[in-house]
Each structure stands twice: as C-alpha cells, then as structure tokens.
C-alpha positions in Angstrom: -15.3 -9.9 -18.3 -12.4 -12.3 -18.8 -11.9 -15.4 -16.6 -8.2 -15.5 -17.4 -7.2 -13.3 -14.4 -8.9 -13.3 -11.0 -8.3 -10.6 -8.5 -9.1 -10.2 -4.8 -9.4 -6.4 -4.3 -9.1 -4.9 -0.8 -8.0 -1.7 0.8 -7.9 0.1 4.1 -10.0 3.2 3.4 -13.2 1.1 3.3 -15.2 -0.6 0.6 -17.2 2.6 -0.2 -14.2 4.9 -0.7 -13.7 6.6 -4.0 -10.3 5.1 -4.7 -11.5 1.6 -4.1 -14.3 2.1 -6.6 -11.9 3.6 -9.1 -9.8 0.5 -9.0 -12.7 -1.9 -9.0 -14.2 -0.3 -12.1 -10.8 -0.4 -13.9 -10.1 -4.0 -13.1 -13.6 -5.2 -13.9 -13.1 -4.3 -17.5 -10.7 -7.2 -18.0 -10.6 -9.4 -14.9 -12.8 -11.4 -12.5 -12.8 -9.1 -9.4 -13.9 -10.1 -5.9 -14.1 -7.2 -3.5 -13.2 -8.2 0.1 -12.7 -4.9 1.9 -13.2 -3.3 5.3 -16.7 -2.1 6.0 -15.3 1.1 7.6 -12.1 3.1 7.3 -9.2 1.1 8.7 -6.3 3.4 7.8 -2.9 3.0 9.4 -3.7 -0.2 11.4 -0.8 -2.0 9.9 -1.0 -5.8 10.0 -3.4 -5.8 13.0 -5.9 -8.6 12.8 -9.0 -9.9 14.6 -10.1 -13.2 16.0 -13.6 -13.1 14.6 -15.1 -10.9 11.9 -18.6 -10.4 10.6 -19.0 -10.6 6.8 -21.7 -8.6 5.0 -22.7 -8.8 1.4 -22.0 -5.6 -0.6 -22.9 -4.6 -4.1 -19.2 -5.1 -5.0 -18.6 -8.2 -3.1 -18.0 -8.6 0.7 -17.7 -6.0 3.4 -15.5 -7.3 6.3 -16.0 -5.8 9.8 -12.3 -6.0 10.4 -8.8 -4.9 9.3 -7.1 -5.1 5.9 -5.1 -8.1 7.0 -8.3 -9.7 8.0 -9.7 -9.1 4.5 -6.8 -10.8 2.8 -6.9 -13.8 5.1 -10.7 -14.1 4.9 -10.7 -13.7 1.2 -7.9 -16.2 0.4 -9.0 -18.8 3.0 -12.8 -18.6 2.8 -14.3 -16.4 0.0 -12.1 -16.6 -3.1 -9.2 -18.9 -2.4 -8.1 -19.4 -6.0 -7.3 -15.9 -7.1 -4.2 -15.1 -9.2 -3.5 -11.7 -7.6 -4.3 -9.6 -4.5 -4.6 -5.8 -5.1 -4.9 -3.4 -2.2 -6.1 0.2 -2.8 -6.4 2.7 -4.1 -5.4 4.4 -0.9 -6.1 8.1 -0.6 -2.7 9.3 0.5 0.8 8.1 -0.4 2.5 5.2 1.3 6.1 6.2 0.8 9.3 5.4 2.6 10.6 2.3 4.4 9.3 3.5 7.8 5.7 3.7 6.5 5.5 0.1 5.1 4.7 -1.5 8.4 2.1 1.1 9.4 0.0 1.1 6.3 -3.1 -1.0 6.2 -3.0 -0.9 2.4 0.6 -2.2 2.2 -0.1 -4.7 5.1 -3.0 -6.3 3.1 -0.5 -6.9 0.2 2.2 -8.2 2.6 -0.4 -10.7 4.1 -1.0 -12.1 0.7 2.7 -12.9 0.4 2.5 -15.4 3.2 -0.1 -17.2 1.2 2.3 -17.2 -1.8 -0.1 -15.1 -3.8 1.4 -12.1 -5.7 0.1 -8.7 -4.6 0.1 -5.0 -5.4 -0.4 -2.2 -3.0 -1.7 1.0 -4.7 -1.8 4.5 -3.3 -2.4 8.0 -4.5 -0.1 10.9 -3.5 -2.4 13.9 -2.7 -0.4 17.0 -2.1 -1.3 19.3 0.8 -1.4 23.0 0.6 -3.3 25.6 -1.4 -6.9 26.5 -0.7 -8.0 23.0 0.3 -6.4 20.4 2.6 -5.5 17.0 1.1 -8.5 15.5 2.9 -10.8 17.6 0.6 -9.0 16.5 -2.6 -9.2 13.3 -4.7 -13.0 13.0 -4.5 -13.5 12.0 -8.1 -12.5 8.6 -9.6 -10.8 10.5 -12.4 -8.3 11.9 -9.8 -7.0 8.3 -9.5 -6.3 7.8 -13.2 -2.6 7.5 -12.9 -3.0 5.0 -10.1 -5.5 2.9 -12.0 -3.5 3.0 -15.2 -0.4 1.7 -13.5 -2.2 -0.9 -11.4 -4.1 -2.4 -14.4 -0.9 -2.4 -16.5 1.0 -4.2 -13.9 -1.8 -6.7 -13.2 -2.0 -7.5 -16.9 1.8 -7.9 -17.5 3.8 -8.5 -14.2 2.8 -12.1 -13.7 3.7 -13.2 -17.2 6.9 -11.1 -17.2 8.2 -13.0 -14.1 8.2 -10.0 -11.9 6.9 -12.0 -8.9 9.7 -14.6 -9.3 11.9 -12.0 -7.6 9.4 -9.8 -5.7 6.6 -10.9 -3.5 4.6 -7.6 -3.7 4.8 -4.3 -5.5 4.3 -1.0 -3.7 2.8 1.5 -6.2 2.4 5.2 -5.5 1.0 7.5 -8.2 0.7 11.3 -8.4 -2.6 13.0 -9.2 -3.1 13.8 -12.9 -1.2 16.6 -14.4 -3.0 19.8 -15.5 -2.6 18.9 -19.2 -4.0 15.4 -18.6 -0.8 13.6 -19.8 -0.2 10.2 -18.2 2.6 10.0 -15.6 5.6 7.8 -16.5 6.4 4.7 -14.4 9.7 4.4 -12.5 11.1 1.4 -10.6 12.2 2.6 -7.2 13.4 1.7 -3.7 11.7 3.0 -0.5 13.2 6.2 0.8 15.1 5.9 4.1 14.3 9.5 5.1 12.9 9.6 8.6 11.8 12.8 10.3 9.5 11.9 13.2 9.6 14.1 16.3 8.0 14.0 19.7 7.4 17.2 21.7 6.2 17.3 25.2 4.0 20.0 26.6 5.3 20.5 30.1 2.0 22.1 31.3 -0.3 19.1 30.6 2.2 16.4 30.0 0.9 15.6 26.5 3.4 14.5 23.9 2.7 15.4 20.2 4.1 13.2 17.5 4.8 14.8 14.1 6.0 13.5 10.8 8.1 16.2 9.3 8.5 14.4 6.0 5.1 15.7 4.8 6.1 19.3 5.6 9.3 18.8 3.6 7.3 17.3 0.6 5.1 20.4 0.6 8.1 22.7 0.7 10.0 20.7 -1.9 12.8 20.2 0.6 13.6 16.6 0.1 17.1 15.1 0.2 15.9 11.8 -1.3 18.1 10.7 -4.2 17.0 9.7 -7.6 15.6 6.2 -7.7 13.7 6.5 -4.4 9.9 6.3 -4.2 9.3 9.7 -2.7 11.5 11.5 -5.2 9.7 9.9 -8.1 6.2 10.8 -6.9 6.9 14.3 -5.9 8.4 14.9 -9.4 5.3 13.5 -11.0 6.2 9.9 -11.8 4.5 6.7 -10.7 6.7 4.8 -8.2 6.8 1.0 -8.3 8.9 -0.6 -5.6 9.4 -4.4 -5.9 9.6 -5.8 -2.3 9.7 -8.9 -0.2 7.6 -9.6 2.8 9.2 -8.9 6.1 11.4 -9.9 7.6 14.4 -11.1 5.7 17.0 -13.1 7.5 20.7 -12.9 6.7 23.7 -14.9 7.9 25.6 -13.1 10.7 28.9 -14.6 11.7 29.2 -12.3 14.7 25.8 -13.5 16.1 26.9 -17.1 15.5 30.0 -16.5 17.6 27.8 -15.1 20.4 25.5 -18.1 20.2 28.5 -20.5 20.6 29.7 -18.9 23.8 26.2 -18.3 25.3 26.2 -21.4 27.6 29.6 -20.4 29.0 28.2 -17.1 30.3 25.0 -18.2 32.0 
C-alpha cells in the first residue's frame, strides 16, 4: 500500500454494502484508505446531519451511526483530517440529473468535503430496471461494479495531478453495469441533465398523495430527450459519466436585484 495518496472512503448505502467493499478493495491496492461510513443504509438523506453520533470500530475502519454528511465531517475533523481525497460510493443506483444532486446522500458526502477544501468524488452505479428481476435484486457481486471502480481509481490517481480540482470542487461519477462482452465502458465528461418529471397524484378516497419520478420509467423505455453531453444520456448509452461540479450554491451578480435593494427603504 502506498502512502502517497490518502483517501477517506464513505457512502450512503452503509459500510457493509457490496458497492462500498468493491471501492475499498480497489483503492486499497494503491492508496491509504480510511473507511468512515454509515453503520446502516442512509440513502436519499441529502446533507442531513446530526448533533451527536456514535462511532464504532469496523474491520474496514469506522462505522458512524449517522448520515453521510456526518461521516465526512467526523472523518475530516476527528478521524483522518489530513487525507488528500474524499470518495463517496459506490452507490447502488445512479445519481443522475441536476434535481437529484441535493437529495443523494452519496453526492452530499462529496459536497460536504468541498466546504473543507478537500477534493472529492461521488461514485454511483446505474442499475437498469426491468426484466425478470428488479434493480434491487441486481448488482450483488463486486464484479458488477467494475466500470465504477475502474473510473474511480483512474480519477483518484490522475485528477489531482492534472489540475482537475483547480476548476471543479467535486466530480459526480455514474457508471453503467459491465457489458455482456466484458469490455470496459468509455469515460465521458458530462453536465447534469435538466430533465424533471416528478408528479404527485392524490387519491380522493383516502387523501393520500403519491409522488412518482417518471424519469426512471423513461430510462427503462429508452424515451429520453436528454441531449448528447448530459450525464443520463451517457450512462444509458453505456458510458461512464463524469460531471465536474462546484458545491452549492453559486452566487452571481444581479443588477436587477441591486436595484431592488437600493429602493427597499423607500418602500417600507
């Protein structure tokens, strides 16, 4: 194991998930890896954080009884403060599209690192639905994560030295499952898709409202209007998507808002 690169590895599926172990084993071949991950599944909690968390020793490092954001903070502040890189994943299920970024615990762990000025990579695996088995029953073998681990380790080895994080604060990586012929998926630099297809339907009889994300249906039916260069288009077509991003929220100069601020006291 080389001491030249140190990595804090976290996720949101939990420290015992298959995808986490696949990444841990891949990184351990060339880096000093400290696992600081949720003790239990913390999917889709966003940047939610706790006031106090219990820390348990685990064969891979530390199990945190809290959220992915907790893990990043606890790791960088208390357990391994001098790491070169934070990696979150590998999530079972893609984190694609601009509207998903704030919901994902995997992405949120990477975003949290940006506020510590530590480069980070969020890594997720696109698991198609349909066929004889649901996506929950797929991706149960570390080998299913090969495209994700290949891309993540390549970027960890080269992105820092190439100056990638001088322009981006974190990378959102989404990989397809391996092709039938075993060939590796190519890598494409992308932007998050802006496609949004959330619906809410109310049952008048019981008053319950059902929320549904129609994007996943459209992915299964290959009915996507996403243009070339977007993360979702790349992954559905079998490529690894890498989106270079900055931590929210960016601020731009708005002359119209300046004008409103100047006249505020005259109106109250």
